[in-house]
N, C-alpha and C positions, 0 to 999 in steps of 0.2 A: 968765550963765549960762543953758542950756538947763535942764530938766530931763527926768527919764529920764521916758517912755511907759510905764506900767506896765499889764503882762496879766498875765490868769490862762491856766492850762493845767487842762481839763476831762478827764479820762481816764476812760471808762465800759467797762465791762467785765467780767464776772463772774469767766472768767476770770483777770481782773489778779489781781484780790480772793484769789481760790482757787489762786495759785499757779501755777498751771499754764501759764500764757504769761507773759515776761517782759518788762515795758514797754521798750521803746527809745526809746519817741519825745521824752519828758521830756526827756533831755541834748539832744536831737540838735534839737529844738525852741528850747530855750534857749539855746543855741550858737549858732544860723540866724539869733533874731530878735534879737541882741545885735548880731554884726555885722555885715547887712547890713540893719537895718531902724532899730537904733537903740531896741528895744525890750527894754524889760525885765522878767524873769517874777519875778513877785511872790509867785507864790500857785500850789500845785498839789493834785489833789484827784483822788482816786481812790473810784467810785463805782459801784454796780452796775446791771443792765439794769433799771432797776421804774420807769414813766415819771414818779410823784410824786418821787421823788426825783432823777431828772436836770430836773423841772419846778422844780424848788426850788432846785438849783444852778447853772441857766442862769441865773433870775433874778438870784440874789441876787449874782453873779460879774457880771454885763453891768450891774447898776447902778455896783457899785464899781473895774471896772477900762476902761480905753480897747477893751480886746480881749478876747475867749474864745475860745478854742481849745478845740474838744473833738476828741477823736477815739475813732474804733471806733463802731461800731452802725448803721453805713449800709448794711449790704451787705444780702441778698437775705432770708433767715431770718428766723423767726418771735419773734428778739430780737433781732434789730435792729430798737431804737426812737427808735433818737437824734431823728430825723429829724422823727419826730411827736411826738415830748417836746419839742423846739422850738419844733415849730408850737403848741402848746400852750402855750406857758412866754411867747410872743411874740405870741400871742393871731393869728392866723393862720391859713390855710386849709392844711391837708394835701393836695396835690395833683398830677394831673403835670406836672412842666414840660415843656411841648412840646419844649424844644431836648435836652433830658438823654434822653428819649424815645427822640427820631430816632438820637442819636447809641448809644443801644444796640439798636435796632435794626437799627440798619446793620452795627452790633459782632456781634454775635451772630445775624445775618439772622430772618427774619422768623419762620423754619419752629420757629428755637430761643428765638424767644425767650419764653420763658414765663412764669406768673403771677409767677414767684418775683423773677423778672430784672427786671421792670414794677416790682416795689414798689422797685428803685434811682432809679426816674424820681418815684417821687414824696418830694416835699420841698416846705419852706414857701412858699404862695404869694408872691412878691415877690423871691425871692432869686435873690441871679448868681453862676453855673455857675463852680465851678473846674474846670479842665478836668485830665483823668486819663491820660496817655499809655501807661500798663502796663497799664492793664485795663479803661478807659472808663469805667466809672461816677463820676460826676461828685461832689465835694464843693459845699460852696456855702457862699455869707454873706449873712445876710441882717442890716444893723441893725448890729453891732458884735460877731455871735456868729460862728464860721467855724468849719465841720464838716469834719472830714476823717477816711481812713480809720485804723482803727488797725494794719495791716496796714506796718511800718517801710518796708519798699522802695518800697511804694506810693505811703506817704502823701511819702516826701523826693526821689521822680520827679513828686509834683502841685506839692513847695513853691512853685519859682522862680513859677507863677502864681497865689501869692498876694499877691506879691510889690505889685503895680500895687493893689490895694484900698486898702493900707495909707499910714497917716501919720506919717511917720517920724518917731525920735526924732531925741537924740545918741549918737554912739558910744560905749562904753566900752573905756579903755585900761588894760589888767593888765598887774603885772610881778610874777614869781616871783624871791623868794629863798627860795634852800633853805638850814639851817643844821645842825651838826652840836649840836643840843642840845634841849634838853627845852619844852614849852611852861610852866614853872613860870618859867621864865631870864629867859626874855623877856615874860610876863606883863604886866609892870607899864610898859613898854618901847614896846608895843601900845597899851596903855590910854590915855599919857599922848600917843603921837603923832592916835590916833581922837579926842580931844577938841580934840587942836587943831586939829583938819580939820574939826571935825564937820558935817556934814551934805551934805561934802563929796565924803570919803573914806570905804572901806570898808577893814576891814584883814580877812583872814582865817589862822587857822593849823590845820594839818593834818599834824599827825604822821604820820612813816611810816616804816617799817623794809627795810630794801634789804642786803640782806649782813652781818648782822648789826650795821648801824649803825642807832643812834634818832637821829630828825634831823625837823625840822619843817620844810614849805613854808610860807611866811610872804607870802601873795596881797594887792598893795595893788588897788583898784581905784577909779576914778574916771572922772568924762567930763572931765574936766580934764589934758590931759597935762602943763602946767606942776606941778599938785602932787603927781602920780604921781614926775615928777623930783624935784623938794623931799623930800619925803615918804620915798622911798627914801633918799636921800645925807641924810639926817639918821637914818634907820635905820642905814645901814651904819656910819657914825660912830659912835654908840653900843658897836654890835656889834663894833665893833674895840675899843673902852677896854675892852670886856667880855670881849674875849680868846676870843671863840666864831669856831669856826672855821667859814667859808663854803664849801657845796660846790658851789653852780651857782647864776647867776643870769638867769633868764630870760624 
């Protein structure tokens, strides 16, 4: 059975840490990468717009994961330092990319292509561009570091252009069973199943409160569909014996 391809996400931006801006990219990227590419997000970090911190995290994550996806900090303002920081981390020259420069010049027109906008054409030397159908300014990939914008709508428009650069992994299958119970009543049952399929199955439990009803959503995840079917069948048999009401199966 193929192993999961593990990746990390590095969210860069003071506005996220301050609470001024809500991050919407982690959930989208994690879901998209799993469904479309079979890539499993194993770690997420949120860091400020500080060069030393960006350099440290890019170096560490790029050594420990197949891919590192960065979001934010590739715009035209003074605090957009992600491209420069990645160049420093990977010891490559931070310079104008001719293709990116031309794309932006055509988009804005020579008259309006000012210094701030030209900054968006400066990326690590040797990068491949990730085209941007929304606002022209491209992202880039260099080695195993993929740099994307922080604006969710722009990132989502660009993400299909990332797929061709990725080595795919096995897609995970999931099944969710919603129960009218509390976690403590099914904790041992979940633990026993997790041990039985150790390394092949992930089981998560998530309490919910809906219309005055207390419940638990039990989520089964595996890259082996047969294990999903066997484990959930086993689980449902036990639940029936415990006389716990099943709310929904997804």
